[in-house]
Structure formats: C-alpha cells, structure tokens
C-alpha positions in Angstrom: 0.0 0.0 0.0 1.4 3.4 -1.0 1.6 6.0 1.8 0.5 9.5 2.4 1.0 12.0 5.2 -1.6 12.8 7.8 -0.9 14.8 11.0 2.8 14.2 10.5 2.5 10.4 10.2 2.6 8.1 7.3 -0.7 6.3 6.6 -2.1 4.2 3.8 -3.2 6.2 0.7 -6.6 4.5 1.0 -8.2 4.6 4.4 -11.3 2.8 5.7 -14.4 4.8 6.4 -16.0 2.6 9.2 -19.4 4.4 9.2 -21.4 1.9 7.0 -20.7 -0.8 9.6 -23.0 1.1 12.0 -24.9 3.7 9.9 -26.0 3.6 6.3 -28.9 4.5 4.0 -30.1 0.8 3.7 -30.2 0.5 7.5 -28.7 -3.0 7.0 -25.8 -3.7 9.3 -23.4 -6.7 9.7 -23.3 -8.5 13.0 -20.7 -7.1 15.4 -18.4 -10.1 14.6 -18.7 -9.6 10.8 -18.1 -5.9 11.2 -14.9 -6.7 13.1 -13.9 -9.1 10.4 -14.3 -6.4 7.8 -12.0 -4.1 9.7 -9.5 -7.0 10.0 -9.7 -7.5 6.2 -8.9 -3.8 5.7 -5.9 -4.0 7.9 -4.7 -7.2 6.3 -5.0 -5.4 2.9 -2.5 -2.8 4.1 -5.0 -0.1 5.3 -3.5 1.8 8.2 -6.0 4.6 8.5 -9.5 4.1 10.0 -12.0 6.9 10.3 -14.9 6.7 12.8 -17.1 9.0 14.8 -19.0 8.8 18.1 -22.3 9.4 16.5 -22.1 6.4 14.1 -24.6 4.0 15.4 -27.8 2.3 14.2 -31.0 4.1 15.2 -31.8 3.5 18.8 -28.3 2.3 19.6 -26.0 4.0 22.1 -23.4 6.4 20.7 -20.0 4.9 20.3 -21.2 1.8 18.5 -18.8 2.3 15.6 -15.9 3.2 17.9 -16.5 0.0 19.8 -16.2 -2.0 16.5 -12.9 -0.3 15.7 -11.5 -0.8 19.2 -12.4 -4.5 19.2 -11.0 -5.0 15.8 -7.7 -3.5 16.8 -7.6 -5.5 20.1 -8.2 -8.8 18.3 -6.1 -8.2 15.1 -3.0 -10.4 14.9 -0.9 -7.6 13.4 0.8 -4.6 15.0 -2.2 -2.4 16.1 0.2 0.4 17.2 0.8 1.0 13.5 -2.8 1.9 12.9 -4.0 5.5 12.8 -7.5 6.0 14.2 -9.3 9.3 13.5 -12.6 10.0 15.2 -15.1 12.9 15.2 -17.4 14.7 17.6 -19.8 17.6 17.8 -23.1 15.8 17.2 -25.2 14.4 20.0 -28.5 12.7 20.5 -31.3 15.0 21.5 -34.9 14.4 22.5 -36.4 11.4 20.7 -33.1 10.4 19.3 -32.7 13.5 17.1 -29.2 14.4 16.1 -28.2 17.8 17.5 -25.0 19.7 16.8 -23.1 21.0 19.8 -19.7 22.7 19.3 -19.3 24.0 22.9 -16.0 23.3 24.5 -17.8 21.6 27.4 -19.6 19.2 25.2 -16.6 18.5 23.0 -14.5 17.8 26.1 -17.0 15.3 27.4 -17.2 13.7 23.9 -13.5 13.4 23.7 -13.3 11.8 27.1 -15.9 9.2 26.1 -14.2 8.4 22.9 -10.9 7.9 24.7 -12.5 5.4 27.0 -14.2 3.5 24.2 -11.1 3.4 22.0 -9.0 2.5 25.0 -6.3 5.1 24.3 -4.7 7.9 26.3 -4.7 10.3 23.4 -6.8 10.5 20.2 -4.5 10.7 17.1 -6.8 12.9 15.1 -10.0 14.5 16.4 -12.2 16.1 13.8 -15.0 18.5 14.4 -17.9 16.9 12.7 -20.4 19.5 11.5 -20.7 23.3 12.1 -22.9 24.3 15.0 -24.4 27.5 13.5 -25.5 28.7 17.0 -21.8 29.4 17.9 -19.0 31.4 16.4 -16.9 29.0 14.3 -13.6 30.4 15.6 -14.7 29.8 19.2 -15.4 26.2 18.4 -11.9 25.7 17.0 -10.5 27.5 20.1 -12.2 24.8 22.2 -10.5 22.1 20.1 -7.2 23.9 20.5 -7.7 23.8 24.3 -8.3 20.0 24.2 -5.1 19.6 22.2 -3.3 21.7 24.6 -4.4 19.5 27.4 -3.0 16.5 25.6 -6.4 14.8 25.0 -5.9 14.9 21.2 -2.7 14.9 19.2 -4.0 16.6 16.1 -7.1 18.6 15.1 -9.1 18.3 11.9 -12.5 19.6 10.7 -15.2 18.1 8.6 -17.9 19.5 6.3 -16.1 22.8 6.2 -16.1 25.6 3.6 -13.0 27.4 2.4 -13.8 30.3 4.8 -14.1 27.9 7.7 -10.9 26.2 6.8 -9.1 29.6 6.9 -10.7 30.4 10.3 -9.4 27.1 11.6 -5.9 27.9 10.3 -6.0 31.3 11.9 -7.1 30.0 15.3 -4.8 26.9 15.4 -1.9 28.6 13.8 -0.3 28.0 10.4 0.5 24.3 9.9 -1.6 23.1 12.8 -4.8 22.1 11.0 -4.1 18.5 10.2 -7.1 17.6 7.9 -10.3 18.5 6.3 -12.9 15.8 5.7 -15.6 16.8 3.2 -17.9 14.8 0.9 -16.3 14.4 -2.5 -16.9 12.0 -5.3 -18.1 11.9 -9.0 -21.6 12.3 -7.5 -20.5 15.2 -5.3 -17.6 17.2 -6.9 -18.6 20.4 -5.2 -15.8 20.3 -2.6 -13.1 20.7 -5.3 -12.4 24.3 -4.1 -11.8 23.0 -0.6 -9.7 20.1 -1.9 -7.5 22.6 -3.9 -7.3 25.1 -1.0 -6.0 22.3 1.3 -3.5 21.3 -1.3 -2.1 24.8 -1.5 -1.6 24.8 2.3 -0.3 21.2 2.8 -3.5 20.1 4.7 -4.7 16.5 4.2 -8.0 16.3 2.4 -10.1 13.2 3.3 -13.0 12.7 0.9 -15.9 10.9 2.7 -18.3 8.9 0.6 -15.6 9.0 -2.1 -17.5 6.4 -4.2 -21.0 8.0 -3.9 -22.3 6.8 -0.6 -24.3 4.0 0.8 -27.6 2.8 -0.5 -26.3 1.9 -3.9 -24.3 5.0 -4.9 -21.0 3.3 -4.6 -22.2 0.1 -6.1 -23.6 1.9 -9.2 -20.9 4.5 -9.7 -19.8 2.8 -12.9 -23.3 2.8 -14.3 -24.0 6.5 -13.5 -20.6 7.7 -14.5 -19.6 5.7 -17.5 -16.2 7.3 -18.0 -15.0 5.7 -14.8 -16.3 2.4 -15.9 -14.5 2.8 -19.3 -11.2 3.7 -17.6 -11.5 0.9 -15.2 -12.1 -1.6 -18.0 -9.1 -0.3 -19.8 -7.0 -1.1 -16.8 -8.8 -4.3 -16.0 -10.1 -3.1 -12.6 -13.5 -2.1 -11.1 -14.9 1.4 -11.7 -14.6 1.9 -8.0 -10.8 1.5 -8.2 -10.8 4.0 -11.1 -12.7 6.5 -9.0 -10.3 6.2 -6.0 -7.3 6.4 -8.3 -8.6 9.5 -9.9 -9.1 11.1 -6.5 -5.6 10.2 -5.4 -4.3 11.8 -8.6 -5.9 15.1 -7.7 -3.2 15.8 -5.2 -0.7 14.1 -2.9 -2.7 15.4 0.1 -5.8 13.5 -0.9 -6.6 10.4 1.2 -10.0 8.8 0.3 -11.8 6.9 3.0 -14.2 4.5 1.2 -16.7 2.8 3.5 -17.3 -0.9 3.5 -19.7 -3.4 5.0 -18.0 -6.4 3.4 -14.4 -7.5 3.3 -14.5 -7.8 -0.5 -15.4 -4.1 -0.8 -12.5 -2.7 1.1 -10.0 -5.3 -0.4 -10.9 -4.0 -3.8 -10.7 -0.4 -2.8 -7.3 -0.8 -1.2 -5.9 -1.9 -4.5 -6.6 1.5 -6.0 -3.5 2.9 -4.5 -1.5 0.9 -7.0 -3.5 2.1 -10.1 -1.6 4.7 -12.1 -3.8 6.8 -14.3 -2.3 8.9 -17.2 -2.6 12.7 -17.1 -5.1 12.5 -20.0 -7.3 10.0 -18.1 -7.3 12.2 -15.0 -8.3 15.2 -17.1 -11.1 13.3 -18.9 -12.5 11.9 -15.7 -12.4 15.3 -14.1 -14.1 17.0 -17.0 -16.7 14.2 -17.1 -18.0 15.4 -13.7 -17.6 19.1 -14.4 -14.2 19.8 -12.9 -11.9 21.9 -15.1 -8.4 23.3 -14.6 -8.3 26.7 -13.1 
C-alpha cells in the first residue's frame, strides 16, 4: 500500500471509512463479529487509517457503536495495532427522541473526547475532527475549544469536517499556520462540489479526506460505474473495477488527498485498497475530471 502524510504520520493512501458498519442508508448492518472481520480485512490489505465517529450507530443504539467495533478489531487483530492511525469525530449528540443535534461547545466536546478515549482504549486521540458546524456558535470559538483540548493532551492533532474554504481559513487562523491536520468533506463523482476545498487544502499542505468517495451507501458506490460511464471505461481499460478508477482519480488530484471509502463487506475494502497501485495517465485524469464538471483553473 502506498503511503501519504496525515498529521505528521505516514498512513495508507486509502483509508477505511468505518461508518457503514454502523450507519447507512439501507439500514442494514453486519453483525458485530462480521463488522470486526471487515476491519480486519482492511488491515490485512494494508490499510493503516481508520475513520470513525462517536455518532455512528444504528437508530436506537448507544453512541460509540462504531468506535467499539474499531476498538475490538484492533484489540483482536494479529498484526501490530500500534501502526494503525485511528481518527474519530465529535460535535453531534443525540437529543430528544433520538434527534441528532449539533453541539460545538467546549464543554460538550471535552465530554465527547473523554468518552471516545474510553471506548477506543487510548490515552490520546491521534486525530480528532470537528464533525459539522454548530451554527449557533462562532466557528472560531469552536476551534479554540478544540485547541484547548489539544493543549491538554487529549488529542494529538485537530481536523475539521464538512467545512467551507472560509471555515478552513478560520481554523488555520485559530490553530496557527501548519496546525490544521485535515479537512474531511464529501467528495466523489456524484458530489464534486468540494473541489475548491480540496485545492485550497493542497495549497496549504493540509490533508483532504473525501468521505463517501464512491458516492455513498444505498447503492451510490455500487452503481458508480453505471451512473458515471467514463469511470467504468477507464476501469475496464486497466482491468479493474470502476470503484478503483474513482479512487485512483481522487488520489491523482493531489498528494494530500486520502480517500476513506466505506465498506460493509471484506471484499469491498479489499478491492478499494488496490486503487493505491493504479496509475492513471494525465489524460485519463483530465477526462475523468471534466466528465463530472471539474476543469483546470
């Protein structure tokens, strides 16, 4: 597996988005044992980055469901678990009736971090990412709260998710130049709208982690080659799946890009992991970009 840099560490160029094991549009989940086995398959395939979040859980389940899967997978894996980089997120809580409510207050984020530390069984979270903006609070104040958690040693690195260019710049200003480790936004052929954020991060040496890089759960990822025929054609030319073509294209958009495809089955993440070895020509990258409306500046 080829490597890329995240928060000063080398990680696999393709990570595992663990969310579908606990939350997806189909509302179909593997058993806990099968979920752990899928994470094991990812690790055995060379994946060293796992992305999770405290809010990832089936409806009616306690928060931390997904983090528990990740923790158990690392505990029972027969490889060197210390080599695995786990990133988690916080800032969304369960409100009345199970409604998801955003809370970016420092007090809440501190309590969320402490719970995640306990579930993951670590003394410090490698990368803690603010999940979604709480519009009732000043964004800079939220980032200042995360900086305080970092200063207290609870988290090693800070990232943000679902952020605009303006919010990325605010985070840089508050944390200090070079201290924003990552931005995690939705990005795929289906959702190329975060290309400005992707490019902005590249200019500032910030890792960009596309979530739902294949088009999401509920069939988006499975049907990406049908909906976006250019990716199917490029995949066929290389003898690989359209999913691999999509991930290789995203990797080619910048050395700071680290896609985190989700998976509910071992076969899915094993196929995705192989995308790091797929080399696309400059012409193929251009044609794929233009096919989804992305053009050179």
